[in-house]
VEXDO-353012 format. One record per atom (N, C-alpha, C): residue in one letter; x, y, z. Coordinates in Angstrom, 1 decimal. Atoms other than C-alpha are relative to their C-alpha. Layout:
N
resn:a	px:X	py:Y	pz:Z
...
***
This chain:
142
resn:m	px:1.1	py:0.0	pz:0.9
resn:m	px:-41.5	py:32.8	pz:22.7
resn:m	px:-1.4	py:0.1	pz:0.7
resn:y	px:1.3	py:-0.1	pz:-0.7
resn:y	px:-44.4	py:32.3	pz:25.2
resn:y	px:-0.1	py:1.3	pz:0.7
resn:l	px:0.1	py:-1.3	pz:-0.6
resn:l	px:-43.6	py:35.6	pz:26.8
resn:l	px:-0.5	py:1.1	pz:-1.0
resn:e	px:0.5	py:-0.9	pz:1.1
resn:e	px:-44.6	py:37.3	pz:23.5
resn:e	px:0.7	py:1.3	pz:0.1
resn:v	px:-0.8	py:-1.2	pz:0.0
resn:v	px:-41.8	py:39.8	pz:23.8
resn:v	px:0.2	py:0.5	pz:-1.4
resn:v	px:-0.1	py:-0.6	pz:1.3
resn:v	px:-42.0	py:42.2	pz:20.9
resn:v	px:0.5	py:1.4	pz:0.1
resn:p	px:-0.5	py:-1.3	pz:-0.1
resn:p	px:-40.7	py:45.6	pz:20.0
resn:p	px:-0.9	py:0.9	pz:0.8
resn:g	px:0.7	py:-0.9	pz:-0.9
resn:g	px:-41.7	py:48.2	pz:22.6
resn:g	px:-0.3	py:-0.6	pz:1.4
resn:c	px:0.3	py:0.6	pz:-1.3
resn:c	px:-42.1	py:45.8	pz:25.5
resn:c	px:1.0	py:0.4	pz:1.1
resn:l	px:-0.8	py:-0.2	pz:-1.2
resn:l	px:-40.8	py:46.4	pz:29.0
resn:l	px:0.1	py:-1.4	pz:0.6
resn:v	px:-0.3	py:1.3	pz:-0.5
resn:v	px:-39.2	py:43.2	pz:30.3
resn:v	px:0.8	py:0.1	pz:1.3
resn:l	px:-0.8	py:0.1	pz:-1.3
resn:l	px:-38.0	py:42.5	pz:33.9
resn:l	px:0.5	py:-1.4	pz:0.0
resn:e	px:-0.7	py:1.3	pz:-0.2
resn:e	px:-35.5	py:39.7	pz:34.4
resn:e	px:0.7	py:-0.1	pz:1.3
resn:s	px:-0.8	py:0.2	pz:-1.2
resn:s	px:-34.1	py:38.3	pz:37.5
resn:s	px:0.8	py:-1.3	pz:-0.1
resn:g	px:-1.0	py:1.1	pz:0.3
resn:g	px:-31.0	py:36.1	pz:37.3
resn:g	px:0.7	py:0.3	pz:-1.3
resn:t	px:-0.7	py:-0.4	pz:1.2
resn:t	px:-28.9	py:37.9	pz:34.7
resn:t	px:1.0	py:-1.1	pz:-0.5
resn:g	px:-1.0	py:1.0	pz:0.3
resn:g	px:-26.2	py:35.3	pz:34.8
resn:g	px:1.0	py:0.5	pz:-1.1
resn:s	px:-0.9	py:-0.3	pz:1.1
resn:s	px:-24.1	py:35.4	pz:31.6
resn:s	px:-0.6	py:1.1	pz:-0.9
resn:g	px:0.6	py:-1.0	pz:0.9
resn:g	px:-26.6	py:37.7	pz:29.9
resn:g	px:-0.5	py:-0.5	pz:-1.3
resn:s	px:0.4	py:0.5	pz:1.3
resn:s	px:-27.4	py:35.4	pz:27.0
resn:s	px:-1.5	py:0.2	pz:-0.2
resn:l	px:1.5	py:-0.1	pz:0.1
resn:l	px:-31.2	py:35.4	pz:27.6
resn:l	px:-0.3	py:1.5	pz:-0.1
resn:t	px:0.2	py:-1.5	pz:0.0
resn:t	px:-31.0	py:39.2	pz:28.3
resn:t	px:0.2	py:0.5	pz:-1.4
resn:t	px:-0.3	py:-0.5	pz:1.4
resn:t	px:-29.4	py:39.7	pz:24.9
resn:t	px:-1.2	py:-0.3	pz:-0.9
resn:s	px:1.2	py:0.4	pz:0.8
resn:s	px:-32.3	py:37.8	pz:23.3
resn:s	px:-1.2	py:0.9	pz:0.2
resn:f	px:1.1	py:-0.9	pz:-0.3
resn:f	px:-34.8	py:39.9	pz:25.1
resn:f	px:0.2	py:1.3	pz:-0.6
resn:a	px:-0.3	py:-1.3	pz:0.5
resn:a	px:-33.1	py:43.1	pz:24.1
resn:a	px:-0.2	py:0.0	pz:-1.5
resn:r	px:0.2	py:0.0	pz:1.5
resn:r	px:-33.1	py:42.1	pz:20.4
resn:r	px:-1.5	py:-0.1	pz:-0.3
resn:a	px:1.4	py:0.1	pz:0.3
resn:a	px:-36.8	py:41.3	pz:20.7
resn:a	px:-0.8	py:1.3	pz:0.3
resn:v	px:0.7	py:-1.3	pz:-0.3
resn:v	px:-37.8	py:44.6	pz:22.3
resn:v	px:0.4	py:1.2	pz:-0.8
resn:a	px:-0.5	py:-1.1	pz:0.8
resn:a	px:-35.7	py:46.7	pz:20.0
resn:a	px:-1.0	py:0.5	pz:-1.1
resn:p	px:-0.9	py:-1.1	pz:-0.4
resn:p	px:-35.8	py:49.5	pz:19.0
resn:p	px:-0.6	py:0.9	pz:1.1
resn:t	px:0.7	py:-1.0	pz:-0.9
resn:t	px:-38.3	py:51.1	pz:21.4
resn:t	px:-0.2	py:-0.6	pz:1.4
resn:g	px:0.2	py:0.6	pz:-1.3
resn:g	px:-38.5	py:48.6	pz:24.4
resn:g	px:1.2	py:0.1	pz:0.9
resn:h	px:-1.1	py:0.0	pz:-0.9
resn:h	px:-36.3	py:48.0	pz:27.3
resn:h	px:0.0	py:-1.2	pz:0.9
resn:v	px:-0.1	py:1.2	pz:-0.9
resn:v	px:-35.0	py:45.1	pz:29.5
resn:v	px:0.7	py:0.5	pz:1.2
resn:y	px:-0.6	py:-0.2	pz:-1.3
resn:y	px:-34.3	py:45.6	pz:33.2
resn:y	px:0.3	py:-1.3	pz:0.6
resn:t	px:-0.4	py:1.3	pz:-0.5
resn:t	px:-32.3	py:42.7	pz:34.5
resn:t	px:0.8	py:0.2	pz:1.3
resn:f	px:-0.6	py:0.0	pz:-1.3
resn:f	px:-31.1	py:42.0	pz:38.0
resn:f	px:0.7	py:-1.3	pz:0.4
resn:d	px:-0.7	py:1.1	pz:-0.5
resn:d	px:-28.6	py:39.8	pz:39.6
resn:d	px:0.6	py:0.4	pz:1.4
resn:f	px:-0.5	py:-0.3	pz:-1.3
resn:f	px:-27.4	py:39.6	pz:43.2
resn:f	px:1.5	py:0.1	pz:0.1
resn:h	px:-1.4	py:0.2	pz:0.1
resn:h	px:-23.8	py:38.9	pz:42.2
resn:h	px:0.7	py:1.2	pz:-0.7
resn:e	px:-0.5	py:-1.2	pz:0.6
resn:e	px:-21.9	py:42.2	pz:41.6
resn:e	px:1.0	py:-0.3	pz:-1.2
resn:q	px:-1.0	py:0.3	pz:1.1
resn:q	px:-19.1	py:40.6	pz:39.4
resn:q	px:-0.8	py:-0.4	pz:-1.3
resn:r	px:0.8	py:0.4	pz:1.2
resn:r	px:-21.7	py:39.0	pz:37.1
resn:r	px:-0.7	py:1.2	pz:-0.6
resn:v	px:0.6	py:-1.2	pz:0.5
resn:v	px:-23.5	py:42.3	pz:36.8
resn:v	px:1.0	py:0.8	pz:-0.8
resn:a	px:-1.0	py:-0.8	pz:0.6
resn:a	px:-20.3	py:44.1	pz:35.9
resn:a	px:0.4	py:-0.7	pz:-1.3
resn:s	px:-0.4	py:0.7	pz:1.2
resn:s	px:-19.3	py:41.4	pz:33.4
resn:s	px:-1.1	py:0.1	pz:-1.1
resn:a	px:1.1	py:-0.1	pz:1.0
resn:a	px:-22.8	py:41.4	pz:31.7
resn:a	px:-0.1	py:1.4	pz:-0.5
resn:r	px:0.1	py:-1.4	pz:0.5
resn:r	px:-22.8	py:45.2	pz:31.5
resn:r	px:1.1	py:0.2	pz:-1.0
resn:e	px:-1.1	py:-0.1	pz:1.0
resn:e	px:-19.4	py:45.1	pz:29.7
resn:e	px:-0.4	py:-0.7	pz:-1.3
resn:d	px:0.4	py:0.7	pz:1.2
resn:d	px:-20.7	py:42.5	pz:27.3
resn:d	px:-1.1	py:0.7	pz:-0.8
resn:f	px:1.1	py:-0.7	pz:0.7
resn:f	px:-23.8	py:44.5	pz:26.5
resn:f	px:0.5	py:1.3	pz:-0.7
resn:e	px:-0.6	py:-1.2	pz:0.7
resn:e	px:-21.7	py:47.6	pz:25.8
resn:e	px:0.8	py:-0.4	pz:-1.2
resn:r	px:-0.8	py:0.4	pz:1.1
resn:r	px:-19.3	py:45.7	pz:23.7
resn:r	px:-0.8	py:-0.5	pz:-1.2
resn:t	px:0.9	py:0.5	pz:1.1
resn:t	px:-22.1	py:44.2	pz:21.6
resn:t	px:-0.9	py:1.0	pz:-0.5
resn:g	px:0.8	py:-1.1	pz:0.5
resn:g	px:-23.8	py:47.5	pz:21.2
resn:g	px:-1.5	py:0.0	pz:0.3
resn:i	px:1.4	py:0.1	pz:-0.3
resn:i	px:-27.1	py:46.7	pz:22.9
resn:i	px:-0.2	py:0.6	pz:1.4
resn:s	px:0.1	py:-0.6	pz:-1.3
resn:s	px:-26.5	py:48.6	pz:26.2
resn:s	px:-1.1	py:1.0	pz:0.1
resn:t	px:1.0	py:-1.1	pz:-0.1
resn:t	px:-29.0	py:51.3	pz:25.3
resn:t	px:-1.4	py:-0.7	pz:0.2
resn:l	px:1.3	py:0.7	pz:-0.2
resn:l	px:-31.8	py:48.6	pz:25.5
resn:l	px:-0.1	py:-0.7	pz:1.3
resn:i	px:-0.1	py:0.8	pz:-1.2
resn:i	px:-30.7	py:47.1	pz:28.8
resn:i	px:0.5	py:0.8	pz:1.2
resn:t	px:-0.5	py:-0.5	pz:-1.3
resn:t	px:-30.3	py:48.3	pz:32.4
resn:t	px:0.2	py:-1.1	pz:0.9
resn:v	px:-0.4	py:1.1	pz:-0.9
resn:v	px:-28.5	py:46.0	pz:34.7
resn:v	px:0.2	py:0.5	pz:1.4
resn:g	px:-0.1	py:-0.4	pz:-1.4
resn:g	px:-28.8	py:46.2	pz:38.4
resn:g	px:0.4	py:-1.1	pz:1.0
resn:v	px:-0.4	py:1.0	pz:-1.0
resn:v	px:-27.4	py:44.5	pz:41.5
resn:v	px:-1.2	py:0.1	pz:1.0
resn:r	px:1.2	py:0.1	pz:-0.9
resn:r	px:-30.4	py:43.3	pz:43.5
resn:r	px:-0.3	py:-1.4	pz:0.3
resn:n	px:0.5	py:1.4	pz:-0.4
resn:n	px:-31.5	py:40.2	pz:45.4
resn:n	px:-1.5	py:0.0	pz:-0.1
resn:i	px:1.4	py:0.0	pz:0.3
resn:i	px:-34.9	py:39.8	pz:43.9
resn:i	px:-0.8	py:-0.9	pz:1.0
resn:q	px:0.6	py:1.0	pz:-0.9
resn:q	px:-35.7	py:36.8	pz:46.1
resn:q	px:-0.3	py:0.7	pz:1.4
resn:g	px:0.1	py:-0.6	pz:-1.3
resn:g	px:-35.2	py:38.9	pz:49.2
resn:g	px:-0.6	py:1.4	pz:0.0
resn:e	px:0.5	py:-1.3	pz:0.0
resn:e	px:-36.1	py:42.4	pz:48.1
resn:e	px:-1.1	py:0.3	pz:-1.0
resn:g	px:1.0	py:-0.2	pz:1.0
resn:g	px:-38.4	py:41.9	pz:45.2
resn:g	px:0.5	py:1.0	pz:-1.1
resn:f	px:-0.3	py:-0.9	pz:1.0
resn:f	px:-38.4	py:44.1	pz:42.1
resn:f	px:-0.2	py:1.5	pz:0.5
resn:p	px:0.1	py:-1.4	pz:-0.5
resn:p	px:-38.0	py:47.9	pz:42.5
resn:p	px:-1.5	py:0.5	pz:-0.3
resn:d	px:1.4	py:-0.5	pz:0.1
resn:d	px:-41.4	py:49.6	pz:43.1
resn:d	px:-0.3	py:0.9	pz:-1.3
resn:q	px:0.2	py:-0.8	pz:1.2
resn:q	px:-40.8	py:51.9	pz:40.1
resn:q	px:-0.7	py:-0.7	pz:-1.2
resn:f	px:0.6	py:0.8	pz:1.1
resn:f	px:-42.0	py:49.1	pz:37.8
resn:f	px:-1.4	py:-0.5	pz:0.3
resn:f	px:1.3	py:0.5	pz:-0.3
resn:f	px:-45.3	py:48.5	pz:39.5
resn:f	px:-1.0	py:0.2	pz:-1.1
resn:g	px:1.0	py:0.0	pz:1.0
resn:g	px:-47.9	py:47.6	pz:36.9
resn:g	px:0.5	py:0.4	pz:-1.4
resn:l	px:-0.5	py:-0.5	pz:1.3
resn:l	px:-45.6	py:48.5	pz:34.0
resn:l	px:0.6	py:-1.1	pz:-0.9
resn:a	px:-0.7	py:1.0	pz:0.7
resn:a	px:-44.0	py:45.2	pz:32.9
resn:a	px:-0.9	py:-0.8	pz:-0.9
resn:d	px:0.7	py:0.9	pz:0.9
resn:d	px:-45.2	py:43.3	pz:29.8
resn:d	px:0.3	py:-1.4	pz:0.3
resn:s	px:-0.4	py:1.3	pz:-0.3
resn:s	px:-43.2	py:40.3	pz:30.9
resn:s	px:1.0	py:0.0	pz:1.1
resn:v	px:-1.0	py:0.2	pz:-1.1
resn:v	px:-41.3	py:39.1	pz:33.9
resn:v	px:0.6	py:-1.4	pz:-0.1
resn:f	px:-0.6	py:1.3	pz:0.1
resn:f	px:-38.8	py:36.2	pz:33.7
resn:f	px:0.9	py:-0.2	pz:1.3
resn:l	px:-0.7	py:0.4	pz:-1.2
resn:l	px:-37.5	py:34.5	pz:36.8
resn:l	px:0.9	py:-1.2	pz:-0.2
resn:d	px:-1.0	py:1.1	pz:0.1
resn:d	px:-34.3	py:32.4	pz:36.8
resn:d	px:0.7	py:0.0	pz:1.4
resn:l	px:-0.4	py:-0.1	pz:-1.4
resn:l	px:-33.9	py:31.9	pz:40.6
resn:l	px:0.0	py:-1.4	pz:0.6
resn:p	px:0.1	py:1.3	pz:-0.7
resn:p	px:-33.2	py:29.0	pz:43.0
resn:p	px:-1.3	py:-0.1	pz:0.8
resn:q	px:1.2	py:0.1	pz:-0.8
resn:q	px:-36.3	py:29.9	pz:45.0
resn:q	px:-1.0	py:1.1	pz:-0.6
resn:p	px:0.8	py:-1.0	pz:0.7
resn:p	px:-38.6	py:31.7	pz:42.5
resn:p	px:-1.3	py:0.3	pz:0.7
resn:w	px:1.3	py:-0.3	pz:-0.8
resn:w	px:-41.7	py:31.4	pz:44.8
resn:w	px:0.2	py:1.2	pz:0.9
resn:l	px:-0.2	py:-1.2	pz:-0.8
resn:l	px:-40.1	py:34.1	pz:46.9
resn:l	px:-0.1	py:1.3	pz:-0.7
resn:a	px:0.1	py:-1.3	pz:0.9
resn:a	px:-40.3	py:36.6	pz:44.0
resn:a	px:-1.3	py:0.1	pz:-0.7
resn:i	px:1.2	py:0.0	pz:0.8
resn:i	px:-43.7	py:35.7	pz:42.6
resn:i	px:-0.9	py:1.1	pz:0.3
resn:s	px:0.9	py:-1.1	pz:-0.4
resn:s	px:-45.7	py:38.2	pz:44.6
resn:s	px:0.5	py:1.3	pz:-0.6
resn:s	px:-0.6	py:-1.2	pz:0.5
resn:s	px:-43.3	py:41.0	pz:43.6
resn:s	px:-0.2	py:0.0	pz:-1.5
resn:a	px:0.2	py:0.1	pz:1.5
resn:a	px:-43.4	py:39.8	pz:39.9
resn:a	px:-1.4	py:0.3	pz:-0.4
resn:r	px:1.4	py:-0.2	pz:0.2
resn:r	px:-47.2	py:39.8	pz:40.0
resn:r	px:-0.3	py:1.5	pz:0.0
resn:n	px:0.2	py:-1.4	pz:-0.1
resn:n	px:-47.2	py:43.4	pz:41.1
resn:n	px:0.6	py:0.9	pz:-1.1
resn:m	px:-0.7	py:-0.7	pz:1.0
resn:m	px:-44.9	py:44.5	pz:38.4
resn:m	px:-0.7	py:-0.1	pz:-1.4
resn:l	px:0.7	py:0.3	pz:1.2
resn:l	px:-47.0	py:43.0	pz:35.6
resn:l	px:-1.1	py:1.0	pz:-0.3
resn:k	px:1.2	py:-0.6	pz:0.5
resn:k	px:-49.5	py:44.9	pz:33.5
resn:k	px:-1.1	py:-1.0	pz:0.2
resn:q	px:1.2	py:0.9	pz:-0.1
resn:q	px:-53.0	py:43.4	pz:33.7
resn:q	px:0.1	py:-1.2	pz:-0.9
resn:d	px:-0.1	py:1.1	pz:1.0
resn:d	px:-52.3	py:41.3	pz:30.6
resn:d	px:1.4	py:-0.5	pz:-0.2
resn:g	px:-1.4	py:0.4	pz:0.0
resn:g	px:-48.6	py:40.7	pz:31.4
resn:g	px:0.2	py:-1.5	pz:0.2
resn:t	px:-0.3	py:1.5	pz:-0.1
resn:t	px:-46.9	py:37.3	pz:31.4
resn:t	px:1.2	py:-0.2	pz:0.9
resn:l	px:-1.0	py:0.4	pz:-0.9
resn:l	px:-44.8	py:35.7	pz:34.0
resn:l	px:0.6	py:-1.4	pz:-0.5
resn:c	px:-0.6	py:1.3	pz:0.3
resn:c	px:-42.3	py:32.9	pz:33.2
resn:c	px:1.1	py:-0.2	pz:1.0
resn:s	px:-1.0	py:0.4	pz:-1.0
resn:s	px:-40.1	py:31.1	pz:35.7
resn:s	px:0.7	py:-1.3	pz:-0.5
resn:f	px:-0.8	py:1.1	pz:0.4
resn:f	px:-37.3	py:28.8	pz:34.7
resn:f	px:0.5	py:-0.8	pz:1.2
resn:s	px:-0.4	py:0.8	pz:-1.2
resn:s	px:-36.9	py:26.0	pz:37.2
resn:s	px:0.3	py:-1.4	pz:-0.5
resn:p	px:-0.4	py:1.3	pz:0.5
resn:p	px:-34.9	py:22.9	pz:36.4
resn:p	px:-0.4	py:-1.2	pz:0.9
resn:c	px:0.3	py:1.0	pz:-1.0
resn:c	px:-36.1	py:21.0	pz:39.5
resn:c	px:-1.5	py:-0.1	pz:0.3
resn:i	px:1.5	py:0.1	pz:-0.1
resn:i	px:-39.7	py:19.6	pz:39.9
resn:i	px:-0.4	py:0.6	pz:1.4
resn:e	px:0.4	py:-0.5	pz:-1.3
resn:e	px:-39.7	py:20.6	pz:43.6
resn:e	px:-0.1	py:1.6	pz:-0.1
resn:q	px:0.1	py:-1.4	pz:0.2
resn:q	px:-39.1	py:24.2	pz:42.5
resn:q	px:-1.3	py:0.4	pz:-0.7
resn:v	px:1.2	py:-0.2	pz:0.8
resn:v	px:-41.9	py:24.0	pz:40.0
resn:v	px:-1.3	py:-0.2	pz:0.9
resn:q	px:1.1	py:0.3	pz:-0.9
resn:q	px:-44.3	py:22.5	pz:42.6
resn:q	px:-0.3	py:1.1	pz:1.0
resn:r	px:0.1	py:-1.0	pz:-1.0
resn:r	px:-43.6	py:25.1	pz:45.2
resn:r	px:-0.5	py:1.3	pz:-0.6
resn:s	px:0.4	py:-1.2	pz:0.7
resn:s	px:-43.9	py:27.9	pz:42.7
resn:s	px:-1.5	py:0.0	pz:-0.4
resn:c	px:1.4	py:0.2	pz:0.4
resn:c	px:-47.2	py:26.5	pz:41.4
resn:c	px:-1.0	py:0.3	pz:1.2
resn:e	px:0.8	py:-0.3	pz:-1.2
resn:e	px:-48.6	py:26.6	pz:45.0
resn:e	px:-0.2	py:1.5	pz:0.2
resn:i	px:0.0	py:-1.5	pz:-0.2
resn:i	px:-47.8	py:30.3	pz:45.3
resn:i	px:-0.8	py:0.6	pz:-1.2
resn:l	px:0.7	py:-0.5	pz:1.2
resn:l	px:-49.1	py:31.0	pz:41.7
resn:l	px:-1.5	py:-0.2	pz:0.2
resn:r	px:1.4	py:0.2	pz:-0.2
resn:r	px:-52.4	py:29.4	pz:42.5
resn:r	px:-0.7	py:0.9	pz:0.9
resn:s	px:0.6	py:-0.9	pz:-1.0
resn:s	px:-53.0	py:31.5	pz:45.6
resn:s	px:0.1	py:1.4	pz:-0.4
resn:d	px:-0.3	py:-1.4	pz:0.3
resn:d	px:-51.4	py:34.7	pz:44.4
resn:d	px:-0.7	py:0.6	pz:-1.2
resn:f	px:0.6	py:-0.5	pz:1.3
resn:f	px:-52.7	py:35.0	pz:40.8
resn:f	px:-1.5	py:-0.1	pz:0.0
resn:t	px:1.5	py:0.2	pz:-0.1
resn:t	px:-56.2	py:33.7	pz:41.6
resn:t	px:-0.6	py:1.2	pz:0.6
resn:g	px:0.6	py:-1.1	pz:-0.7
resn:g	px:-56.8	py:36.5	pz:44.0
resn:g	px:0.1	py:1.3	pz:-0.9
resn:r	px:-0.1	py:-1.1	pz:0.9
resn:r	px:-55.5	py:39.1	pz:41.5
resn:r	px:-1.0	py:0.0	pz:-1.2
resn:a	px:0.9	py:0.2	pz:1.1
resn:a	px:-57.6	py:37.7	pz:38.7
resn:a	px:-1.4	py:0.4	pz:0.5
resn:g	px:1.3	py:-0.3	pz:-0.5
resn:g	px:-60.7	py:38.0	pz:40.9
resn:g	px:-0.2	py:1.5	pz:0.2
resn:r	px:0.1	py:-1.5	pz:-0.1
resn:r	px:-59.9	py:41.7	pz:41.6
resn:r	px:-0.1	py:0.6	pz:-1.3
resn:w	px:0.1	py:-0.6	pz:1.4
resn:w	px:-59.4	py:42.4	pz:37.9
resn:w	px:-1.5	py:-0.2	pz:-0.5
resn:l	px:1.3	py:0.2	pz:0.5
resn:l	px:-62.8	py:40.9	pz:37.2
resn:l	px:-1.0	py:0.9	pz:0.7
resn:q	px:0.9	py:-1.0	pz:-0.7
resn:q	px:-64.5	py:43.0	pz:39.9
resn:q	px:0.2	py:1.4	pz:-0.5
resn:e	px:-0.3	py:-1.3	pz:0.5
resn:e	px:-62.7	py:46.1	pz:38.7
resn:e	px:-0.6	py:0.2	pz:-1.4
resn:g	px:0.5	py:-0.1	pz:1.4
resn:g	px:-63.8	py:45.4	pz:35.1
resn:g	px:-1.5	py:0.1	pz:0.0
resn:q	px:1.4	py:0.0	pz:0.0
resn:q	px:-67.4	py:45.1	pz:36.1
resn:q	px:-0.5	py:1.4	pz:0.5
resn:n	px:0.4	py:-1.3	pz:-0.6
resn:n	px:-67.5	py:48.5	pz:37.9
resn:n	px:0.1	py:1.1	pz:-1.0
***
């Protein structure tokens, strides 16, 4: 809900897992948006892809095998994402990449069940996003 995913949005997700959240994203971006979801585990990706095809939503979703914590999101999405969702054990490792993928008014959400994960991510967010906001302000004034 807070990601404000609506029809036409481009959503990046890391941590596909069972694909249940991906399915919700796909329904929210339909009919003209798209969800790109990534997981490092090849079997989970294959299983999710089959589920998306079986439920008829595969045209709205692209599933990829990728370690987002180690590699970041693919460069092809630089500045294009309306929303990025991270469901990772070490989300702070992907925050810089996620920031680069977002549109200027895009939204980042990270699911972290452990307070230590949240604290570490907040440290990175404070330093990473503050710098970007400053650049946006300067660019907007020119």
